N, C-alpha and C positions, 0 to 999 in steps of 0.2 A: 730799612725796617727800623721802627722806633720801639725800644724796649718798654714793656708795660711796668708800671709801678705797683706798689703794694695796694694802692687804692683803686685798681682797675675795675673791681666789681662794685664799688660804692656807687649807688644810684645817683644820677644827675651831676656827676663830676667828670668833665671832659678831659681827654688826653689826646695828643697827636697820634695818628696811626701811620702816616707816611711822612717823609722828610719834606721840609720846605723846598719849593721850587721844582718838584718832580712833575707838576702839571703846569699848564699855561694859565693865564688869567681867565680863560674860558672854562675852567673846571666846573663841571655840572654832572648831571645824571641824578644821583647814583641809583643803582638797583642791584639787588642780590639774587643769585640763582639758588637752586635747591641745595647746593653743596656749601653755600655760605660765601662764595666769591662775590666781590663787589665790582660792578662795572661802572666806570667813570670816564667821561669824555675828556679829550685833549690832554693826553699823557705825553709830556715832552714837547710835542708840536700839535698844532690844530689838526683837525680831521681824524684824529685817532680815537679809539675807545680802548681803555685799559681794562685788564682783568687783574684785580688786586686781591690777593689772598687775605684771609683773616689776620695773618701776622704782619700785614703791611707790605709784603713784597709784590711788586707790580710788573706787568709786561704788556706790550701792545697786543691786544686781542684781534682787532681789525683796523684797517685804515679805510676811511670812507672814500667813495669814488668821486670824480669830478670836483666840484666846488663845495660839496656837502660838508656841513659842520653840525655835529650833534649837540643836543641840549638835554631835555628830559628823556628818561628811559623807563619802560615797564616791560614785564614779561606776561604773556598770556597763559592760559591753562595748559597749553601744550608746550610750554617753556620756550616759546619763540620770543625773541627780543624785538621790541618796537622802539624806534628812536625818532625824536622830533628833530628834523633837519631844518633849522631855521633859515639857512641861506638858500636852500633849494625849494623851500615852501612845500616840503614833503614830510610824510611819515615813512620811514624806512623799516623794512622787516629783515631781520637777520636770523639765520638758522645757526644756533650755537654749535652744532655738531660739524657742519660743513663750512661754517663761516661765510656762506653765500649771502649777498646783500641785494635786495631788490626794493624798488619804489612801491610801497604798498598803497599809498594814497597821495594825491597831489591836488592842491587847490590854490586859488589866488588869495592866499592868506597874507597877513603881514609877516608871519613867521612860519610855523608854530613854535611855542615856547616849552610848555610842559604838558605831560600826558597823565590821564587817569584811566583806569580800566574797570569796567563793570563785571559783575559775576558771569555774564554771558559773553564776555570778551569784547563787547562794544567799547571803543575808545572815545575819549573826550580830550580835546586839545585846547589849551588856553592860547590866545593870540593877541598879544599887546601891540598897540601902535604907539611906540615910545615917543616919536616926534610929535604926534598929535594928541597924546595924553588919553587916548581911548583904547578900546579893546573889544573882543568878542570871544565866543566859544563855539567850537565845531564838534560835531559828532561824526565818528568814522565807523561805519558798520563793519561786520566781520568779512564782508566782501570787498571792502575798501571804498565804499561809497561815502562821499563827504557831504555833510549838510550843516549849514550854520544854524545853531539852536539858540544863540543869545547874541544880541547886537547892542550897540550904544552903551557899552559899559566903560568903566575906567580901565586902567592898565592891567588887564587880566594876567595873572601869573600863576601862583600855586593853585593846583586843582586836585580834587580827590573825591571819592565816592564813599558813602556811609556803608557800614558792614551789612546792612540789610538791602543795599542796592537801591534804596528809594530816594536818596538825596545826593545831589551834586554840590560840592563845596567849591567856591572860587574866591580867591582874594585879589585885591587890586593894590598893586605896589605903591603907587603914588598917592592914591586917595585913602589908603590904609583901611579899607573896608573888607570885611569877610562876609560873603553872601552864601545862602543856600537856595537851591532850586529843587522843587519836587520833580522827580523823573517819571514821566508818563510811561504807559505800557509800551508805546512805540519808540521810546528812547528820547523823545523830544522833552523840552523842559517847560514847567509851569512858571508862575510868577515868582520872581526872586524875592527873598526875605533877608533883611539885614540881621546878622548875628551879633556883630560887634565892630566898632570902629576904634582904632587906636589913635592917640593924639600926636604921635611922633614916630620917626624912623620909617622904614619901609618893610614890605613883605617880599618873600620869594617863594621857595618851595613849601609844600604842605602834604602831610600824610596822616593817616588814621591808625590808631591801635585797634585791637579787636573789640574794645569796649566803645569805640566810636569817638574817643577823645582826639582832638586835632593837635598836631605838632607842626609848628610854623616857624620858618626861619625869619629872623628880624634883621634884614639887611641894613647895615649902618650902625646897628646897636650891638651886633656880635653875640646874639643869643638865639636860642630856640625856645619859643613860648609854647607851653602845653596847656590846652584849655578844653573844657567840655563843649559838646555841640551847642549848648545854650549860651556859651560865651564866658563862663566862669574860669578865670585863670587858676591853674593848679600848681604849676612850676614854671620857672624861667631859668634856663641853663646857659651859662657862659661857655661859648665854644672857642675861646682862645684866639679870636680874630674878628675884626669888625664887620666882615662881609661874607656871612654864610649864604650860600645860594640854594642848596637843596639837600634832601635827606632821605634815608630809607632805613628799614628795619632788617636785621639779620641776626647772625649768631646762632648757636645750637638750640637756643630756646626762644628765639625771636625777640629778645629783649635788649639787643644791642643796636644802638642808633649809629649810623654813619652819616657825617655831614661834610659836604664839599664847601671849602672856605677859600675865598679869593685873596685876601690880604697876604696869606702865607702860602697860597697855592698848594694846599694839602688836604688830605682827609683827616677829620677829627672824629673821635668816637666817644660815646658814653653809654652807660647802662640805664635802663628804666625798669619799671616794675610790672609792665603789662606788655605782652607780645604784640607785634605789629599785625595789621590786618592782612597785608599781602603774604606775610610769612604763614599766618594761620590758614589762609586759603590753600597754600601749597601743601600743608600737612593733611588736608582733607582730600587731596587728589589721590 
């Protein structure tokens, strides 16, 4: 556990939450439950998912079966956990109460990498082809049916849905593009539109606040950039390590950001001024 300093509530100032080395280099996820616990993959060893309390104390929540290794995590409206299993090419579903694990969806994807969830609990998965420099996006229905909804993209990574459920945002790590797709009534995607391209470094995870602003990890630069859906940069936060992978919103008011960071294999946290979208949806349930 890392002690909080006097500036812990100062917006956009990061501090460590967990100790260096508690996670592997595969630290990813993260996602918060209704009680404010943070779930993060690869705690101590690969194939684990940790439950980290808001004070930074962590423990193994589950160990994944077979060769499965987790990446992105989301919760649905029934508080079930979904995990991108990039080794098994699966999306796993975990019951937080019983800790039972099942394969919810499987397809011949490259990975999947990260997950986004729509208001109706439809999932979308980014699927980068790292060796080939390409990528795609998959839709997973509430029954587990998998359908490719975008192909011939760059290295798709961070993925998120707008507060109104009408737009899917996808970034490309290597090409440094941020795209948006209109979501049709049937959940398929319309023509992609470029929001912004950055000149350097890479992207990884991406989440929205309740106003629709995008929070994107800048892998290699060691920051989280906050920008409007139109591409205007509002803030850029130093997250105390050069390789942030993903992020989520939590805390009692939804204004605490948790970032997984590879250089020091730890969770980092900072405060913001607007609650997260996933947190706000939970309050409405």
